[in-house]
N, C-alpha and C positions, 0 to 999 in steps of 0.2 A: 127751784132754788139752786144756787151754785153748788157744785160738788167740790169739796175740799179733799185733795188727794192725801191719803195717809200711807204709812209704811206698807200696809197690806195691799195697797193699790199698785205698788210698783210692779211693772210687768217683768216676768222672768225673762232672762236673756234669750230663751229659745222661741219666744213669741215674736214674730216679725212685726215691726212697726213700719208702716208706709206713710211717709210725710207728704202732705199736699200743701201747696202755697197758692193763695189768691194774690198774685204779685202785681202791684200797681206799677204800670209803666208811665213814662211822661215826667210830670213836673216835680213831684216830691222826691228829689234825688236821694236825700239822706235816708228816708224811709225805705226806698227801693234797695239801696246799697246794703242797708241793715239786713234785709231778708235774703238778698243774693248771697251774702257771705255765710249766712246760716245754712242756706240750702246747699251751697257748695261744700261746706264743712261736713254736713250730715252725709252727703254723697261720698266724700272722701273717707268716711268711717265705715263705708260699706252699707249704708242705709239706702233703701229705695226712695227716691224723691220725684214727685210729679209737680209741675207748675202750670197754673192757669193764669195767663196774662190778662189783665183788665185795663181798659182805657187806651193803652197803646202797647205795642210789642216791638222791641228793638230789632232791626234787621240783622245786626251783628250781636248775637246773644252773649251776655256776660256769664252765662251759666255753664257749668261743666257739661261737655258733650253727652255724658251718660245720663243726664237728667231729662226726663220726658217733659216736653213743652207743648202746650196747647194755647189757643187764643179764645178766651171766653167771650169777651165783647169789646168792641171799640167804643170810644167816647161818643162817636156819632150816633150810636144806637139810641141815646137819650137826649141828644143835643137839640133836637127839634121840638122839645117839650112833650113828646109822646114816644112810645116805643116804635122804633123803625128798623126792622131787620134789613131793609134795603140799604139804608144809610150805614148800618153796621157793616155790611159787606163791602161797601165803598171805602169805608174807613180802613178795614183790614187790607183791602187792595192797595191803598196808599202806603201802608206800612211795608208792603212787598215791593212797590215800585220806587219809592223815594228812600234815599239814604237817611240814616239817623241824623246826620249833620244838617241836611236840608230841612227835615221835619222840625228839628230843634230851632233852626233859624226862623222858620215860619211861625212857630208858636211864640217865640220871643218878640217878633215884630207885629204880630196880630193878637192883642190881648184877648179878643173874643175866643180864641182857641182854648184858652184856659178857663175863662169865666163861663163860657157856654158849656164846657165839659162839666164843671163843678155844679153849675145850676141844674143841669139835667140830671146828674147823678143824685144830687140832694133831693130833687123832686120825687124821683122814683123810690128812694129810700124812705121818704116821709109818707108817701102813699102806700108803701109796703112793697117790697121786692117781689112778693107773691103775685103782684099785678103783671109780672112778666113770666107767666107759667112755663112757656116753652124753654126759656133760658134756664130756669131753675131745674126743670126736668132733665134738660141736657146735661147740666152740671152734675146732677145726682147720678145720672146714667154713667157718666165718665168716672165719677168717684167710685161707683160700684165696680166698674170693670177694672179699675186700677187698684182696687182693694185698699184705698186710702183709709188709714185708721186715725190720723191726727191731721187736722186742717188748720192752717194759720193764715189770717188775712193781714196784709201789710198795714192797712189803716183801719180805724175803728168801725166805719160803716160797712166794711166788707164782711164783718162778723154776721151781718144780717143775711147775706147771701149764703154763708155757711149754715146758719140756723135754718133757713128755709130749705136748702138742699138736703140737710140731714134727715128731714122727715120722710124723704123718698129713698133713702139708702137702706137696704135690708140688713147690712152688717153693722156692728157697733162702730160709730164714728164720733170722735171727740173733736171739739174745735176750741181754739184759743183766740181771745180778743186782745189786740195790741193797741196801746195808745201811743201814737207817734205822728201827730200832725193835725188833730181836729181844729186847733186854733187857727190854722192857715186857711181852712175853708169855712169855718164858722161865720166869718163876715158875709160870705155869699148867702148862707142860710138866713142870716139876719135881714139882708136886703129883700129876700123873698118872704119875710115874715114867718120863717119856718125854723128858726134857731131852736126854740124850746121843743118843737116837735121832733127835730133831728136828735136832740139830746135824749128825748123820751125813747126813741127807737134804739139809740146806742145802749141805753140802760136795759132795754129788753134783750139785746144781744148778750150783754154781760151776765144778766140774771139767768139766761138759759144755757150759758156756756158750761163747760165741764171743769174749768179751772178758774182761779182768780185771774182777773185781767192783769196784764203786765204793762209797765211803763219804764222809761229809761232812767228815772231818778226819783228820789224821795220828794224833792220840791215839786216835780211834775205830778206825782201822785196827789199832793195836796191841791194843786191847781185843778186837776181833774175832779177831785172831790168838791171843790168850791164851785166850779163852773158847770160841770156836767151832772153832778149829783151822784157820783159813784162812791159808796161808802169805802173808807180806807181799809176796812176788813176784807173787801172784795178785790184788793189790788196788791200786787207785789212789784218789787223793783228787779229788773233784769237789764243791766247796762249793756249797750251794744258792744260789738267787737271790731277791732281794727287789726290788720296784718302786722305782726311784729317781726321785723327783719333787721339785720345789721344796718347801721346808718350808711348812707351813700358817701363815697369819698368826696371831700369838700372841693378838691380841685376839679373833679369831674362835674360836680354840681354847678360850680360857678361857670364852667365852660358851657354847660347846657343853657343856663340862664342868659349868658352873653350871646349865644347863638340865636336865642329868641328875641332878646331886646338889645339892639345895637348900642343903645345909650347906657347900658348897664356898666358900672364901674366897680369891680370887685374890691377896690381899696376903700370904698365908702360903705358904711353900715347900711344894710337893707332891712327895712321894716315892711312886713307883708300882711295882706289880707287875702285869703282864698276862700271861696264859697259862693253861694248864690248872691247876686247883686240885686237884692230886692229890699223893699223899704224896711222890713223888720230887722234887717241885719245891721242897721245903724252905721253904714259906711261914711255918711256925712260927718259923724262925730270924729272919725279917724282923720278925715281931711282937715277939720277944724283944729284937731290936736296937732297935726303936722305943721300947720301954719303957726300955731303957738310955739312949737319947738324951734322953728326957724327964727321966730322973733327972739328967742332966747339964745340964739347963736349956734344951734346944733346943725351939723351937716350930715345928711343921710339921704337915702333914696327910698321912695315909697312905691310898692307894687300892689295893685288891686286887680285880682283876676277871678273870673268865674262867669257862669251863665246867668240868665235870669229865668224865672219861672212864671212871672206874672206880668209880662210886658217889659219894655225897655225904658219906660218913662223915668223911673227912679235912677237907673244907671246913667241916663243922659243928664239928669239934674245933677248928679254927683260929679260928672265930668265937667259940667259948667261951673259948679262951685269951685272945683280945683283950678280951673282956668282963671276965675275971678280972683281967687286967693293966691294965684301964681305958685301953685304947688305942683311941680312936675310929677307925673304918675306913669309908672310902667304898667300898662293896661292891656288886658286880653280877655275876650269873652270865652275862650276855650283854651285849656291847657291839657296836654296828655298826662297820663298817670306818672310817667317818668319825669316830666317837667314839674308836676306838682311836688314830687319828692325832692327834686333839685331845688325848687324855690324854698321849701321848708328848710333844707340843709344849708342853703346859702344865706338865709336870713338871720339877722341878729335877734329878731323876735317875731312872733306871729301874733297879730292883734285880731281879736274876734269881738267886735263892739256891739253885739246884738242888743236890741232895745225891748225885746218882748219876753223876758224871762225864759231864755232859751232852755228847753228841756234837758239837753245834753250837750251836743257839739262834738262830732267826730273829728272835725278839722283840727281843733287844738290837740287832741290826742295824737293824731297823725303827725303833727309837728313835733310833739314831745318824743315820739319814736325816733326822730332824727336828732334828738338832743337840743332842740330849739325851744327856749323859754317862751311862754305864752302870756298874753295880757288879756284877761277876760272880765266881764262885769261881775258885780258882787251880788247879783240876784239870779234866780233860776238854777237849774241843775248844772249849768256850765260853770257856775261859781265854784263848785267843789272840785272840778277836774284837776287843777294844779297841785292838789294836796292828797297825800296818803300817808297816814301815820306821821312819822317825823320827817318825811320827805316833802320837798317843795319844788315844783317844776315851772312856776310862773307866779304872776302877781294878779291881784284883783284891782279894778278901778271902780269908783263910785258910778253906778249906772246912770247913764244919760248925761254925764259930766265930762265934757271934752277937755276941760282944764285939768281935772284929775287924771284923765287918760294920758294927757301929755306928760304929766309928772311921773307916772309909772313907766312910760316908755323911756323917759329921760333917765330914770334909775338904771335901766338896762343898757343904755347908751354910754353912761358915765361910770358906773361902778363895775369894774372888771371882776372883782372878787365875787360880787353878788351874781353877776351873769355866769361866771364859771361854776358856782355852786348849783344854781338852778339848772344849768345845762347838764351837769353831771347827774342830777337826780331825775331829770325828765324821763329818760328811757325806762327807768324802773317803775315810775308811776304809770307810764303808758302800758307796761307789761300787764298791769292789773285789768286791762281792757282788751286782752287778746281775743281773737276769734275763737280759739280753743276753749278759753274759760267762759266766754259768752255762750257757746254751744252747750258746755257742761251745765251751766246754770239753767238754760232753757229746758234741757232734758230732765234735770232734777225737778224743775217746777212742774213738769207734766208727769212726774212719777215714773220716769223711764231710766234704764241703766245708761251710764255714760262710758261707752267704750271709746278708747282713743286710737288714733291712727298709729301704725308702726312708725318709729323714727320721728315722732313729733314731740318737740320739747314744749311742755306746758309751763307757763309762768309759775314759779314756786313762791314761797313765802317771801314777803318784801324784806324782812329783816335778814333772812338768809342771803338774799341777793345783795343787800348792802354790805354784808360781811364779806361776800365773795369779791365784790368790787373793791373794797378797802384792801383786801389781801393782794 
């Protein structure tokens, strides 16, 4: 049965906790970023952190140089429908030989790269990860040598690797199951006829774990309960974290956007979407809404930027829809972190039209950091993001309704007072999702002390912030 931490379980500060991560490389970028930020923050607080990459390993590591990194397995290990150490080594070699950009381009242009990866991983999970004993023993040996005390998997099914390895680790090892993405690979399990079996395995991982499982929002908890069968009593909400920094100078932001897009006109309002360009993101709704707004006489620019994780067919279809509707788009499949920030800052609003009850949505929070109002659906965890107490940093639109989406964007294009008020509140809402608070919440959830870094300002009470702002 699951162990519920109590006050007596909280580790004293003099007991060293060593954190391990089974970090998913490759397609689920949001989940990966979630754990990278947590690992880096823990390291910055003086904690020892070790990472085991699974599926892929970036050539240019986003982790702090002081974090120990290893490569547990490449997706090729299971892609042939059986355990193949030889293909595993070839996959690891490709990560060393090919740049991150080249490998990303290959996976986007060849859908099998993602579907084959997920099908193989789902099969081994459903038959039992213990069927790969050499890998499990190697993981256990490395966890033992590194003295890892707390192990966290990026996605749900990685909890099964943690569960299996723990049986071979001689010292106390606790693991945490995170829900942040099962719905993106569940369709592959369904096509294999293994969806319920996969959910059964996930329930096993949660039941044997040392803490209640965590997800990113209350609506997502309910979805996990309804679809996966995890009782609400065995789940907690720990929202992700985003870096909180002063907003970029707008003049610099528009200059960066203009350098990337020659056709950009800073005198015309910019409406943007940033994120994965995959079917569940509902980008076609935004294009329809843009056409409706043009029919209503509004002049603005539309930017749609981001990679794809599941092949480029949907992105191509959206480009064709925009061409048919004569909606010009500032488009890019890759933008640097600095350009992302510049697009947020230069935009009149950020639209995130997800159609699948988005569990959270870090992109809208990142936009609000820059004081940019957001427009998000009224379902899923993303629906709650623009609101905190009496603060409001954006608007909801009726899910799957491009007409209502057009109307909400229109409000921000036309109502200067509304836009100004939402823009002023947005950074204070975003501050509630800082990386520092995210880390504190995670540590408290695991019954561990929350030591802060020297010279790190952690977001304080929202009402106090509002008072300071008003002053």
